[in-house]
Biopython code that builds the backbone (N, CA, C, O; Angstrom):
import numpy as np
from Bio.PDB.StructureBuilder import StructureBuilder

atoms = [
    (1, "MET", "N", (-11.346, -24.954, 22.056)),
    (1, "MET", "CA", (-11.922, -24.415, 20.828)),
    (1, "MET", "C", (-11.097, -23.197, 20.369)),
    (1, "MET", "O", (-10.760, -22.329, 21.175)),
    (2, "ALA", "N", (-10.785, -23.146, 19.091)),
    (2, "ALA", "CA", (-9.991, -22.052, 18.542)),
    (2, "ALA", "C", (-10.833, -20.780, 18.446)),
    (2, "ALA", "O", (-12.047, -20.820, 18.249)),
    (3, "GLU", "N", (-10.145, -19.663, 18.590)),
    (3, "GLU", "CA", (-10.835, -18.372, 18.464)),
    (3, "GLU", "C", (-11.270, -18.179, 17.018)),
    (3, "GLU", "O", (-10.587, -18.617, 16.092)),
    (4, "THR", "N", (-12.402, -17.525, 16.831)),
    (4, "THR", "CA", (-12.873, -17.252, 15.479)),
    (4, "THR", "C", (-12.904, -15.757, 15.166)),
    (4, "THR", "O", (-13.136, -15.361, 14.024)),
    (5, "LYS", "N", (-12.670, -14.931, 16.183)),
    (5, "LYS", "CA", (-12.633, -13.475, 15.990)),
    (5, "LYS", "C", (-11.614, -12.878, 16.936)),
    (5, "LYS", "O", (-11.310, -13.448, 17.984)),
    (6, "TYR", "N", (-11.088, -11.724, 16.558)),
    (6, "TYR", "CA", (-10.203, -10.998, 17.457)),
    (6, "TYR", "C", (-11.030, -10.160, 18.429)),
    (6, "TYR", "O", (-12.140, -9.731, 18.113)),
    (7, "SER", "N", (-10.472, -9.937, 19.608)),
    (7, "SER", "CA", (-11.162, -9.159, 20.642)),
    (7, "SER", "C", (-11.234, -7.689, 20.246)),
    (7, "SER", "O", (-10.538, -7.254, 19.329)),
    (8, "GLU", "N", (-12.066, -6.937, 20.928)),
    (8, "GLU", "CA", (-12.181, -5.492, 20.704)),
    (8, "GLU", "C", (-10.825, -4.819, 20.872)),
    (8, "GLU", "O", (-10.446, -3.965, 20.071)),
    (9, "ALA", "N", (-10.090, -5.208, 21.922)),
    (9, "ALA", "CA", (-8.767, -4.619, 22.181)),
    (9, "ALA", "C", (-7.811, -4.901, 21.022)),
    (9, "ALA", "O", (-7.051, -4.026, 20.609)),
    (10, "ASP", "N", (-7.855, -6.126, 20.504)),
    (10, "ASP", "CA", (-7.006, -6.472, 19.356)),
    (10, "ASP", "C", (-7.388, -5.639, 18.140)),
    (10, "ASP", "O", (-6.520, -5.130, 17.430)),
    (11, "LEU", "N", (-8.681, -5.503, 17.904)),
    (11, "LEU", "CA", (-9.145, -4.733, 16.742)),
    (11, "LEU", "C", (-8.733, -3.269, 16.848)),
    (11, "LEU", "O", (-8.387, -2.645, 15.845)),
    (12, "ILE", "N", (-8.768, -2.726, 18.053)),
    (12, "ILE", "CA", (-8.331, -1.335, 18.257)),
    (12, "ILE", "C", (-6.841, -1.201, 17.965)),
    (12, "ILE", "O", (-6.406, -0.234, 17.340)),
    (13, "GLU", "N", (-6.062, -2.185, 18.426)),
    (13, "GLU", "CA", (-4.612, -2.175, 18.158)),
    (13, "GLU", "C", (-4.351, -2.190, 16.649)),
    (13, "GLU", "O", (-3.535, -1.418, 16.146)),
    (14, "PHE", "N", (-5.049, -3.073, 15.934)),
    (14, "PHE", "CA", (-4.847, -3.166, 14.490)),
    (14, "PHE", "C", (-5.352, -1.916, 13.776)),
    (14, "PHE", "O", (-4.752, -1.475, 12.796)),
    (15, "LYS", "N", (-6.447, -1.345, 14.262)),
    (15, "LYS", "CA", (-6.979, -0.121, 13.651)),
    (15, "LYS", "C", (-5.956, 1.011, 13.761)),
    (15, "LYS", "O", (-5.728, 1.743, 12.797)),
    (16, "ASP", "N", (-5.344, 1.150, 14.931)),
    (16, "ASP", "CA", (-4.322, 2.189, 15.122)),
    (16, "ASP", "C", (-3.143, 1.969, 14.183)),
    (16, "ASP", "O", (-2.646, 2.908, 13.563)),
    (17, "LEU", "N", (-2.707, 0.729, 14.086)),
    (17, "LEU", "CA", (-1.585, 0.380, 13.214)),
    (17, "LEU", "C", (-1.911, 0.719, 11.760)),
    (17, "LEU", "O", (-1.096, 1.315, 11.056)),
    (18, "ILE", "N", (-3.096, 0.338, 11.324)),
    (18, "ILE", "CA", (-3.509, 0.576, 9.938)),
    (18, "ILE", "C", (-3.652, 2.067, 9.661)),
    (18, "ILE", "O", (-3.237, 2.540, 8.604)),
    (19, "GLU", "N", (-4.231, 2.808, 10.592)),
    (19, "GLU", "CA", (-4.402, 4.252, 10.385)),
    (19, "GLU", "C", (-3.053, 4.952, 10.253)),
    (19, "GLU", "O", (-2.914, 5.875, 9.450)),
    (20, "LYS", "N", (-2.062, 4.526, 11.026)),
    (20, "LYS", "CA", (-0.711, 5.112, 10.906)),
    (20, "LYS", "C", (-0.105, 4.785, 9.551)),
    (20, "LYS", "O", (0.472, 5.653, 8.897)),
    (21, "LYS", "N", (-0.235, 3.525, 9.127)),
    (21, "LYS", "CA", (0.300, 3.126, 7.817)),
    (21, "LYS", "C", (-0.420, 3.869, 6.698)),
    (21, "LYS", "O", (0.194, 4.248, 5.701)),
    (22, "LEU", "N", (-1.712, 4.073, 6.865)),
    (22, "LEU", "CA", (-2.506, 4.779, 5.861)),
    (22, "LEU", "C", (-2.055, 6.238, 5.725)),
    (22, "LEU", "O", (-1.965, 6.767, 4.617)),
    (23, "GLU", "N", (-1.781, 6.860, 6.831)),
    (23, "GLU", "CA", (-1.308, 8.246, 6.821)),
    (23, "GLU", "C", (0.011, 8.362, 6.052)),
    (23, "GLU", "O", (0.174, 9.248, 5.213)),
    (24, "VAL", "N", (0.941, 7.466, 6.346)),
    (24, "VAL", "CA", (2.246, 7.464, 5.667)),
    (24, "VAL", "C", (2.062, 7.162, 4.179)),
    (24, "VAL", "O", (2.681, 7.806, 3.331)),
    (25, "ALA", "N", (1.215, 6.184, 3.865)),
    (25, "ALA", "CA", (0.990, 5.790, 2.471)),
    (25, "ALA", "C", (0.388, 6.936, 1.662)),
    (25, "ALA", "O", (0.771, 7.148, 0.512)),
    (26, "LYS", "N", (-0.544, 7.673, 2.248)),
    (26, "LYS", "CA", (-1.164, 8.794, 1.543)),
    (26, "LYS", "C", (-0.153, 9.911, 1.296)),
    (26, "LYS", "O", (-0.175, 10.552, 0.245)),
    (27, "GLU", "N", (0.725, 10.142, 2.257)),
    (27, "GLU", "CA", (1.773, 11.157, 2.072)),
    (27, "GLU", "C", (2.742, 10.716, 0.968)),
    (27, "GLU", "O", (3.144, 11.529, 0.136)),
    (28, "ASP", "N", (3.113, 9.442, 0.960)),
    (28, "ASP", "CA", (3.990, 8.924, -0.093)),
    (28, "ASP", "C", (3.333, 9.093, -1.464)),
    (28, "ASP", "O", (3.995, 9.481, -2.427)),
    (29, "LEU", "N", (2.040, 8.806, -1.552)),
    (29, "LEU", "CA", (1.314, 8.958, -2.813)),
    (29, "LEU", "C", (1.277, 10.426, -3.234)),
    (29, "LEU", "O", (1.438, 10.739, -4.413)),
    (30, "ARG", "N", (1.067, 11.314, -2.283)),
    (30, "ARG", "CA", (1.050, 12.751, -2.600)),
    (30, "ARG", "C", (2.388, 13.168, -3.204)),
    (30, "ARG", "O", (2.429, 13.921, -4.177)),
    (31, "GLN", "N", (3.480, 12.676, -2.623)),
    (31, "GLN", "CA", (4.812, 13.017, -3.137)),
    (31, "GLN", "C", (5.047, 12.428, -4.526)),
    (31, "GLN", "O", (5.636, 13.084, -5.385)),
    (32, "LEU", "N", (4.595, 11.208, -4.751)),
    (32, "LEU", "CA", (4.741, 10.598, -6.078)),
    (32, "LEU", "C", (3.959, 11.387, -7.123)),
    (32, "LEU", "O", (4.456, 11.639, -8.221)),
    (33, "ARG", "N", (2.738, 11.775, -6.777)),
    (33, "ARG", "CA", (1.930, 12.562, -7.719)),
    (33, "ARG", "C", (2.558, 13.919, -7.996)),
    (33, "ARG", "O", (2.517, 14.409, -9.124)),
    (34, "ALA", "N", (3.139, 14.524, -6.966)),
    (34, "ALA", "CA", (3.803, 15.815, -7.148)),
    (34, "ALA", "C", (4.987, 15.672, -8.096)),
    (34, "ALA", "O", (5.219, 16.542, -8.935)),
    (35, "SER", "N", (5.735, 14.584, -7.968)),
    (35, "SER", "CA", (6.882, 14.403, -8.860)),
    (35, "SER", "C", (6.415, 14.122, -10.290)),
    (35, "SER", "O", (7.107, 14.468, -11.247)),
    (36, "LEU", "N", (5.251, 13.501, -10.437)),
    (36, "LEU", "CA", (4.714, 13.264, -11.782)),
    (36, "LEU", "C", (4.245, 14.556, -12.443)),
    (36, "LEU", "O", (4.300, 14.688, -13.666)),
    (37, "SER", "N", (3.789, 15.499, -11.642)),
    (37, "SER", "CA", (3.299, 16.756, -12.205)),
    (37, "SER", "C", (4.411, 17.778, -12.393)),
    (37, "SER", "O", (4.151, 18.917, -12.781)),
    (38, "HIS", "N", (5.643, 17.379, -12.121)),
    (38, "HIS", "CA", (6.843, 18.210, -12.322)),
    (38, "HIS", "C", (6.863, 19.486, -11.492)),
    (38, "HIS", "O", (7.416, 20.494, -11.930)),
    (39, "LYS", "N", (6.284, 19.461, -10.330)),
    (39, "LYS", "CA", (6.380, 20.635, -9.461)),
    (39, "LYS", "C", (7.832, 20.788, -9.022)),
    (39, "LYS", "O", (8.479, 19.810, -8.647)),
    (40, "ASP", "N", (8.331, 21.994, -9.068)),
    (40, "ASP", "CA", (9.709, 22.296, -8.682)),
    (40, "ASP", "C", (10.710, 21.425, -9.443)),
    (40, "ASP", "O", (11.701, 20.963, -8.876)),
    (41, "ASP", "N", (10.444, 21.208, -10.718)),
    (41, "ASP", "CA", (11.278, 20.325, -11.523)),
    (41, "ASP", "C", (12.419, 21.085, -12.175)),
    (41, "ASP", "O", (12.247, 22.229, -12.594)),
    (42, "ASN", "N", (13.551, 20.470, -12.261)),
    (42, "ASN", "CA", (14.692, 21.015, -12.999)),
    (42, "ASN", "C", (14.733, 20.285, -14.330)),
    (42, "ASN", "O", (15.246, 19.168, -14.413)),
    (43, "THR", "N", (14.198, 20.907, -15.365)),
    (43, "THR", "CA", (14.137, 20.248, -16.668)),
    (43, "THR", "C", (15.368, 20.574, -17.489)),
    (43, "THR", "O", (16.266, 21.285, -17.039)),
    (44, "THR", "N", (15.393, 20.041, -18.705)),
    (44, "THR", "CA", (16.538, 20.254, -19.595)),
    (44, "THR", "C", (16.213, 21.289, -20.664)),
    (44, "THR", "O", (16.847, 21.293, -21.719)),
    (45, "GLU", "N", (15.260, 22.152, -20.426)),
    (45, "GLU", "CA", (14.820, 23.125, -21.424)),
    (45, "GLU", "C", (15.951, 24.023, -21.914)),
    (45, "GLU", "O", (15.936, 24.448, -23.069)),
    (46, "ASP", "N", (16.920, 24.316, -21.070)),
    (46, "ASP", "CA", (17.970, 25.260, -21.451)),
    (46, "ASP", "C", (19.290, 24.561, -21.782)),
    (46, "ASP", "O", (20.339, 25.205, -21.747)),
    (47, "THR", "N", (19.271, 23.272, -22.101)),
    (47, "THR", "CA", (20.506, 22.551, -22.384)),
    (47, "THR", "C", (20.635, 22.249, -23.867)),
    (47, "THR", "O", (19.701, 22.471, -24.638)),
    (48, "ALA", "N", (21.795, 21.743, -24.262)),
    (48, "ALA", "CA", (22.073, 21.418, -25.661)),
    (48, "ALA", "C", (21.087, 20.367, -26.176)),
    (48, "ALA", "O", (20.667, 19.494, -25.416)),
    (49, "PRO", "N", (20.708, 20.442, -27.470)),
    (49, "PRO", "CA", (19.716, 19.521, -28.039)),
    (49, "PRO", "C", (20.070, 18.033, -27.879)),
    (49, "PRO", "O", (19.182, 17.230, -27.592)),
    (50, "THR", "N", (21.331, 17.651, -28.054)),
    (50, "THR", "CA", (21.711, 16.238, -27.940)),
    (50, "THR", "C", (21.495, 15.739, -26.526)),
    (50, "THR", "O", (20.934, 14.663, -26.319)),
    (51, "PHE", "N", (21.939, 16.519, -25.555)),
    (51, "PHE", "CA", (21.760, 16.123, -24.159)),
    (51, "PHE", "C", (20.278, 16.065, -23.820)),
    (51, "PHE", "O", (19.834, 15.175, -23.095)),
    (52, "LYS", "N", (19.514, 17.019, -24.349)),
    (52, "LYS", "CA", (18.075, 17.055, -24.079)),
    (52, "LYS", "C", (17.394, 15.788, -24.583)),
    (52, "LYS", "O", (16.516, 15.257, -23.903)),
    (53, "MET", "N", (17.780, 15.285, -25.770)),
    (53, "MET", "CA", (17.187, 14.067, -26.311)),
    (53, "MET", "C", (17.470, 12.868, -25.403)),
    (53, "MET", "O", (16.575, 12.070, -25.124)),
    (54, "MET", "N", (18.713, 12.747, -24.947)),
    (54, "MET", "CA", (19.074, 11.643, -24.052)),
    (54, "MET", "C", (18.323, 11.771, -22.728)),
    (54, "MET", "O", (17.828, 10.787, -22.178)),
    (55, "GLU", "N", (18.252, 12.978, -22.241)),
    (55, "GLU", "CA", (17.590, 13.231, -20.967)),
    (55, "GLU", "C", (16.098, 12.950, -21.057)),
    (55, "GLU", "O", (15.511, 12.441, -20.102)),
    (56, "ASP", "N", (15.468, 13.272, -22.192)),
    (56, "ASP", "CA", (14.036, 13.035, -22.372)),
    (56, "ASP", "C", (13.711, 11.549, -22.296)),
    (56, "ASP", "O", (12.697, 11.169, -21.711)),
    (57, "GLY", "N", (14.558, 10.703, -22.880)),
    (57, "GLY", "CA", (14.351, 9.257, -22.815)),
    (57, "GLY", "C", (14.436, 8.756, -21.400)),
    (57, "GLY", "O", (13.625, 7.934, -20.973)),
    (58, "SER", "N", (15.404, 9.241, -20.676)),
    (58, "SER", "CA", (15.578, 8.860, -19.278)),
    (58, "SER", "C", (14.397, 9.357, -18.441)),
    (58, "SER", "O", (13.912, 8.663, -17.547)),
    (59, "GLU", "N", (13.950, 10.565, -18.752)),
    (59, "GLU", "CA", (12.819, 11.144, -18.008)),
    (59, "GLU", "C", (11.552, 10.330, -18.232)),
    (59, "GLU", "O", (10.780, 10.116, -17.297)),
    (60, "THR", "N", (11.329, 9.872, -19.473)),
    (60, "THR", "CA", (10.146, 9.067, -19.775)),
    (60, "THR", "C", (10.168, 7.782, -18.966)),
    (60, "THR", "O", (9.151, 7.381, -18.399)),
    (61, "MET", "N", (11.335, 7.132, -18.913)),
    (61, "MET", "CA", (11.462, 5.893, -18.154)),
    (61, "MET", "C", (11.192, 6.162, -16.671)),
    (61, "MET", "O", (10.477, 5.404, -16.016)),
    (62, "SER", "N", (11.762, 7.234, -16.156)),
    (62, "SER", "CA", (11.583, 7.583, -14.751)),
    (62, "SER", "C", (10.116, 7.897, -14.450)),
    (62, "SER", "O", (9.602, 7.512, -13.400)),
    (63, "ARG", "N", (9.451, 8.586, -15.356)),
    (63, "ARG", "CA", (8.028, 8.915, -15.163)),
    (63, "ARG", "C", (7.184, 7.645, -15.161)),
    (63, "ARG", "O", (6.233, 7.532, -14.387)),
    (64, "GLU", "N", (7.525, 6.687, -16.023)),
    (64, "GLU", "CA", (6.789, 5.417, -16.055)),
    (64, "GLU", "C", (6.968, 4.662, -14.740)),
    (64, "GLU", "O", (6.013, 4.103, -14.200)),
    (65, "GLU", "N", (8.194, 4.651, -14.234)),
    (65, "GLU", "CA", (8.463, 3.992, -12.948)),
    (65, "GLU", "C", (7.701, 4.676, -11.822)),
    (65, "GLU", "O", (7.133, 4.010, -10.957)),
    (66, "THR", "N", (7.689, 5.998, -11.833)),
    (66, "THR", "CA", (6.982, 6.755, -10.806)),
    (66, "THR", "C", (5.478, 6.510, -10.896)),
    (66, "THR", "O", (4.805, 6.361, -9.876)),
    (67, "ALA", "N", (4.952, 6.468, -12.125)),
    (67, "ALA", "CA", (3.524, 6.202, -12.312)),
    (67, "ALA", "C", (3.177, 4.797, -11.814)),
    (67, "ALA", "O", (2.121, 4.584, -11.220)),
    (68, "SER", "N", (4.073, 3.851, -12.060)),
    (68, "SER", "CA", (3.855, 2.481, -11.585)),
    (68, "SER", "C", (3.867, 2.433, -10.055)),
    (68, "SER", "O", (3.035, 1.763, -9.444)),
    (69, "LEU", "N", (4.805, 3.139, -9.450)),
    (69, "LEU", "CA", (4.862, 3.210, -7.982)),
    (69, "LEU", "C", (3.596, 3.854, -7.425)),
    (69, "LEU", "O", (3.061, 3.404, -6.411)),
    (70, "ALA", "N", (3.121, 4.899, -8.085)),
    (70, "ALA", "CA", (1.900, 5.580, -7.633)),
    (70, "ALA", "C", (0.709, 4.627, -7.714)),
    (70, "ALA", "O", (-0.127, 4.613, -6.811)),
    (71, "ALA", "N", (0.619, 3.835, -8.778)),
    (71, "ALA", "CA", (-0.485, 2.882, -8.917)),
    (71, "ALA", "C", (-0.422, 1.821, -7.817)),
    (71, "ALA", "O", (-1.449, 1.447, -7.252)),
    (72, "ARG", "N", (0.772, 1.345, -7.521)),
    (72, "ARG", "CA", (0.930, 0.359, -6.444)),
    (72, "ARG", "C", (0.548, 0.965, -5.098)),
    (72, "ARG", "O", (-0.062, 0.305, -4.256)),
    (73, "GLN", "N", (0.917, 2.233, -4.907)),
    (73, "GLN", "CA", (0.599, 2.911, -3.647)),
    (73, "GLN", "C", (-0.906, 3.097, -3.504)),
    (73, "GLN", "O", (-1.450, 2.955, -2.408)),
    (74, "GLU", "N", (-1.580, 3.413, -4.607)),
    (74, "GLU", "CA", (-3.046, 3.551, -4.578)),
    (74, "GLU", "C", (-3.700, 2.224, -4.194)),
    (74, "GLU", "O", (-4.654, 2.198, -3.416)),
    (75, "LYS", "N", (-3.183, 1.126, -4.742)),
    (75, "LYS", "CA", (-3.717, -0.199, -4.414)),
    (75, "LYS", "C", (-3.495, -0.519, -2.935)),
    (75, "LYS", "O", (-4.380, -1.055, -2.268)),
    (76, "PHE", "N", (-2.305, -0.186, -2.430)),
    (76, "PHE", "CA", (-1.978, -0.408, -1.019)),
    (76, "PHE", "C", (-2.943, 0.372, -0.126)),
    (76, "PHE", "O", (-3.428, -0.152, 0.877)),
    (77, "ILE", "N", (-3.218, 1.623, -0.492)),
    (77, "ILE", "CA", (-4.148, 2.462, 0.271)),
    (77, "ILE", "C", (-5.555, 1.849, 0.259)),
    (77, "ILE", "O", (-6.219, 1.799, 1.294)),
    (78, "ARG", "N", (-6.006, 1.386, -0.909)),
    (78, "ARG", "CA", (-7.320, 0.723, -0.999)),
    (78, "ARG", "C", (-7.365, -0.504, -0.092)),
    (78, "ARG", "O", (-8.355, -0.730, 0.605)),
    (79, "ASN", "N", (-6.289, -1.299, -0.101)),
    (79, "ASN", "CA", (-6.236, -2.502, 0.737)),
    (79, "ASN", "C", (-6.295, -2.147, 2.223)),
    (79, "ASN", "O", (-6.962, -2.831, 3.000)),
    (80, "LEU", "N", (-5.599, -1.080, 2.616)),
    (80, "LEU", "CA", (-5.643, -0.639, 4.015)),
    (80, "LEU", "C", (-7.043, -0.142, 4.380)),
    (80, "LEU", "O", (-7.550, -0.440, 5.462)),
    (81, "GLU", "N", (-7.657, 0.605, 3.485)),
    (81, "GLU", "CA", (-9.017, 1.103, 3.745)),
    (81, "GLU", "C", (-10.008, -0.060, 3.854)),
    (81, "GLU", "O", (-10.919, -0.033, 4.681)),
    (82, "ASN", "N", (-9.821, -1.080, 3.012)),
    (82, "ASN", "CA", (-10.674, -2.274, 3.098)),
    (82, "ASN", "C", (-10.459, -3.001, 4.423)),
    (82, "ASN", "O", (-11.404, -3.545, 4.994)),
    (83, "ALA", "N", (-9.225, -3.013, 4.910)),
    (83, "ALA", "CA", (-8.939, -3.635, 6.207)),
    (83, "ALA", "C", (-9.676, -2.889, 7.324)),
    (83, "ALA", "O", (-10.184, -3.510, 8.257)),
    (84, "LEU", "N", (-9.731, -1.560, 7.229)),
    (84, "LEU", "CA", (-10.474, -0.778, 8.229)),
    (84, "LEU", "C", (-11.964, -1.126, 8.191)),
    (84, "LEU", "O", (-12.624, -1.176, 9.229)),
    (85, "LEU", "N", (-12.487, -1.366, 6.988)),
    (85, "LEU", "CA", (-13.893, -1.784, 6.876)),
    (85, "LEU", "C", (-14.114, -3.146, 7.528)),
    (85, "LEU", "O", (-15.128, -3.367, 8.190)),
    (86, "ARG", "N", (-13.158, -4.057, 7.337)),
    (86, "ARG", "CA", (-13.280, -5.377, 7.969)),
    (86, "ARG", "C", (-13.224, -5.257, 9.486)),
    (86, "ARG", "O", (-13.894, -6.012, 10.191)),
    (87, "ILE", "N", (-12.433, -4.319, 9.995)),
    (87, "ILE", "CA", (-12.401, -4.095, 11.443)),
    (87, "ILE", "C", (-13.773, -3.614, 11.905)),
    (87, "ILE", "O", (-14.310, -4.097, 12.901)),
    (88, "LYS", "N", (-14.325, -2.666, 11.174)),
    (88, "LYS", "CA", (-15.645, -2.128, 11.514)),
    (88, "LYS", "C", (-16.713, -3.230, 11.491)),
    (88, "LYS", "O", (-17.610, -3.256, 12.334)),
    (89, "ASN", "N", (-16.602, -4.136, 10.514)),
    (89, "ASN", "CA", (-17.567, -5.239, 10.366)),
    (89, "ASN", "C", (-17.244, -6.432, 11.262)),
    (89, "ASN", "O", (-17.975, -7.423, 11.270)),
    (90, "LYS", "N", (-16.153, -6.336, 12.014)),
    (90, "LYS", "CA", (-15.713, -7.417, 12.916)),
    (90, "LYS", "C", (-15.325, -8.700, 12.174)),
    (90, "LYS", "O", (-15.432, -9.797, 12.722)),
    (91, "THR", "N", (-14.876, -8.554, 10.932)),
    (91, "THR", "CA", (-14.421, -9.713, 10.165)),
    (91, "THR", "C", (-12.920, -9.661, 9.927)),
    (91, "THR", "O", (-12.374, -10.492, 9.201)),
    (92, "TYR", "N", (-12.253, -8.691, 10.535)),
    (92, "TYR", "CA", (-10.818, -8.508, 10.330)),
    (92, "TYR", "C", (-10.029, -9.683, 10.897)),
    (92, "TYR", "O", (-10.323, -10.194, 11.978)),
    (93, "GLY", "N", (-9.017, -10.094, 10.134)),
    (93, "GLY", "CA", (-8.104, -11.125, 10.618)),
    (93, "GLY", "C", (-8.576, -12.540, 10.377)),
    (93, "GLY", "O", (-7.944, -13.492, 10.834)),
    (94, "ILE", "N", (-9.684, -12.692, 9.663)),
    (94, "ILE", "CA", (-10.205, -14.032, 9.366)),
    (94, "ILE", "C", (-9.825, -14.365, 7.921)),
    (94, "ILE", "O", (-10.163, -13.628, 6.995)),
    (95, "CYS", "N", (-9.129, -15.468, 7.745)),
    (95, "CYS", "CA", (-8.704, -15.900, 6.416)),
    (95, "CYS", "C", (-9.921, -16.153, 5.542)),
    (95, "CYS", "O", (-10.849, -16.857, 5.941)),
    (96, "ARG", "N", (-9.912, -15.575, 4.348)),
    (96, "ARG", "CA", (-11.077, -15.717, 3.462)),
    (96, "ARG", "C", (-11.150, -17.093, 2.805)),
    (96, "ARG", "O", (-12.157, -17.423, 2.177)),
    (97, "VAL", "N", (-10.087, -17.908, 2.942)),
    (97, "VAL", "CA", (-10.105, -19.259, 2.376)),
    (97, "VAL", "C", (-10.386, -20.301, 3.448)),
    (97, "VAL", "O", (-11.271, -21.142, 3.286)),
    (98, "THR", "N", (-9.632, -20.246, 4.542)),
    (98, "THR", "CA", (-9.761, -21.279, 5.577)),
    (98, "THR", "C", (-10.785, -20.939, 6.650)),
    (98, "THR", "O", (-11.294, -21.833, 7.325)),
    (99, "GLY", "N", (-11.094, -19.647, 6.816)),
    (99, "GLY", "CA", (-12.011, -19.223, 7.868)),
    (99, "GLY", "C", (-11.358, -19.172, 9.237)),
    (99, "GLY", "O", (-12.020, -18.878, 10.233)),
    (100, "LYS", "N", (-10.050, -19.459, 9.295)),
    (100, "LYS", "CA", (-9.319, -19.425, 10.570)),
    (100, "LYS", "C", (-8.738, -18.033, 10.786)),
    (100, "LYS", "O", (-8.611, -17.234, 9.858)),
    (101, "LEU", "N", (-8.386, -17.769, 12.052)),
    (101, "LEU", "CA", (-7.748, -16.488, 12.357)),
    (101, "LEU", "C", (-6.351, -16.434, 11.761)),
    (101, "LEU", "O", (-5.580, -17.390, 11.848)),
    (102, "ILE", "N", (-6.043, -15.302, 11.156)),
    (102, "ILE", "CA", (-4.688, -15.055, 10.664)),
    (102, "ILE", "C", (-3.862, -14.666, 11.890)),
    (102, "ILE", "O", (-4.294, -13.818, 12.670)),
    (103, "PRO", "N", (-2.685, -15.265, 12.078)),
    (103, "PRO", "CA", (-1.879, -14.948, 13.266)),
    (103, "PRO", "C", (-1.569, -13.450, 13.392)),
    (103, "PRO", "O", (-1.353, -12.754, 12.400)),
    (104, "LYS", "N", (-1.556, -12.984, 14.638)),
    (104, "LYS", "CA", (-1.297, -11.564, 14.901)),
    (104, "LYS", "C", (0.033, -11.111, 14.310)),
    (104, "LYS", "O", (0.137, -10.003, 13.785)),
    (105, "ALA", "N", (1.049, -11.966, 14.395)),
    (105, "ALA", "CA", (2.377, -11.600, 13.871)),
    (105, "ALA", "C", (2.287, -11.269, 12.378)),
    (105, "ALA", "O", (2.908, -10.311, 11.917)),
    (106, "ARG", "N", (1.529, -12.046, 11.632)),
    (106, "ARG", "CA", (1.368, -11.782, 10.190)),
    (106, "ARG", "C", (0.617, -10.477, 9.973)),
    (106, "ARG", "O", (0.988, -9.682, 9.109)),
    (107, "LEU", "N", (-0.429, -10.255, 10.745)),
    (107, "LEU", "CA", (-1.219, -9.029, 10.583)),
    (107, "LEU", "C", (-0.426, -7.784, 10.975)),
    (107, "LEU", "O", (-0.647, -6.705, 10.425)),
    (108, "ARG", "N", (0.482, -7.929, 11.910)),
    (108, "ARG", "CA", (1.313, -6.770, 12.271)),
    (108, "ARG", "C", (2.268, -6.408, 11.132)),
    (108, "ARG", "O", (2.578, -5.235, 10.925)),
    (109, "LEU", "N", (2.727, -7.413, 10.404)),
    (109, "LEU", "CA", (3.619, -7.171, 9.259)),
    (109, "LEU", "C", (2.849, -6.773, 8.007)),
    (109, "LEU", "O", (3.275, -5.888, 7.264)),
    (110, "VAL", "N", (1.712, -7.428, 7.775)),
    (110, "VAL", "CA", (0.880, -7.177, 6.596)),
    (110, "VAL", "C", (-0.549, -6.950, 7.088)),
    (110, "VAL", "O", (-1.382, -7.854, 7.011)),
    (111, "PRO", "N", (-0.835, -5.750, 7.592)),
    (111, "PRO", "CA", (-2.132, -5.512, 8.243)),
    (111, "PRO", "C", (-3.343, -5.619, 7.323)),
    (111, "PRO", "O", (-4.478, -5.702, 7.795)),
    (112, "HIS", "N", (-3.108, -5.618, 6.019)),
    (112, "HIS", "CA", (-4.226, -5.741, 5.084)),
    (112, "HIS", "C", (-4.400, -7.172, 4.572)),
    (112, "HIS", "O", (-5.178, -7.412, 3.648)),
    (113, "ALA", "N", (-3.680, -8.118, 5.168)),
    (113, "ALA", "CA", (-3.743, -9.516, 4.725)),
    (113, "ALA", "C", (-5.161, -10.075, 4.871)),
    (113, "ALA", "O", (-5.860, -9.800, 5.846)),
    (114, "THR", "N", (-5.560, -10.862, 3.879)),
    (114, "THR", "CA", (-6.859, -11.535, 3.934)),
    (114, "THR", "C", (-6.684, -13.051, 3.869)),
    (114, "THR", "O", (-7.659, -13.802, 3.921)),
    (115, "LEU", "N", (-5.430, -13.490, 3.755)),
    (115, "LEU", "CA", (-5.129, -14.913, 3.687)),
    (115, "LEU", "C", (-4.120, -15.300, 4.757)),
    (115, "LEU", "O", (-3.176, -14.560, 5.034)),
    (116, "SER", "N", (-4.329, -16.463, 5.352)),
    (116, "SER", "CA", (-3.325, -17.016, 6.263)),
    (116, "SER", "C", (-2.167, -17.515, 5.402)),
    (116, "SER", "O", (-2.317, -17.654, 4.188)),
    (117, "MET", "N", (-1.028, -17.781, 6.009)),
    (117, "MET", "CA", (0.113, -18.302, 5.260)),
    (117, "MET", "C", (-0.252, -19.653, 4.629)),
    (117, "MET", "O", (0.170, -19.962, 3.514)),
    (118, "GLU", "N", (-1.034, -20.442, 5.351)),
    (118, "GLU", "CA", (-1.475, -21.747, 4.832)),
    (118, "GLU", "C", (-2.219, -21.564, 3.501)),
    (118, "GLU", "O", (-1.936, -22.260, 2.526)),
    (119, "ALA", "N", (-3.161, -20.633, 3.470)),
    (119, "ALA", "CA", (-3.939, -20.385, 2.255)),
    (119, "ALA", "C", (-3.068, -19.745, 1.176)),
    (119, "ALA", "O", (-3.206, -20.065, -0.005)),
    (120, "LYS", "N", (-2.184, -18.855, 1.571)),
    (120, "LYS", "CA", (-1.303, -18.149, 0.618)),
    (120, "LYS", "C", (-0.400, -19.152, -0.089)),
    (120, "LYS", "O", (-0.167, -19.035, -1.292)),
    (121, "GLN", "N", (0.111, -20.137, 0.647)),
    (121, "GLN", "CA", (1.019, -21.120, 0.061)),
    (121, "GLN", "C", (0.300, -22.069, -0.897)),
    (121, "GLN", "O", (0.931, -22.653, -1.778)),
    (122, "ARG", "N", (-0.989, -22.224, -0.736)),
    (122, "ARG", "CA", (-1.784, -23.079, -1.648)),
    (122, "ARG", "C", (-1.950, -22.448, -3.013)),
    (122, "ARG", "O", (-2.183, -23.151, -3.996)),
    (123, "GLN", "N", (-1.834, -21.133, -3.088)),
    (123, "GLN", "CA", (-2.054, -20.427, -4.354)),
    (123, "GLN", "C", (-1.010, -20.772, -5.388)),
    (123, "GLN", "O", (-1.056, -20.261, -6.507)),
]
sb = StructureBuilder()
sb.init_structure("model")
sb.init_model(0)
sb.init_chain("A")
sb.init_seg("    ")
for serial, (resi, resn, name, xyz) in enumerate(atoms, 1):
    if name == "N":
        sb.init_residue(resn, " ", resi, " ")
    sb.init_atom(name, np.array(xyz, "f"), 0.0, 1.0, " ", f" {name:<3s}", serial, name[0])
structure = sb.get_structure()
C-alpha cells in the first residue's frame, strides 16, 4: 500500500527547509522594497536636462521591473507560508489533484508545490 502522508520526521525536515527559504525570501523582499523607495539612491537631480530625461525613462523601466520582482517575491512568500500551514495540518506533500504523495525530491526543489509532476503535466 502506498503512503498517503509524510512522517513527522519528514514534516520537520520540510518545515526547516521552508523556514530557511522564507527567511531568505523575506530579506530579498525587504531589499526590493528598499530599492523601490530610493533609499541611498544616486539620482540624476544634478545632471544635464537631456541626460536626466533619458535616465528618467530608464529609471521608470527599472522601477517597474523591481515592482514586478517584489510582487513575485510576495507571492512566493505567501506560497511558503501556506506550505507551513499544510505541514501544521498534516496535509503537506499531498497532490491536490491526484491525492498521491508528491515525491520528496520535488518538494526539496519546490517546497511549496501542491501538484505532483503527473498533475502538473496535465495542465
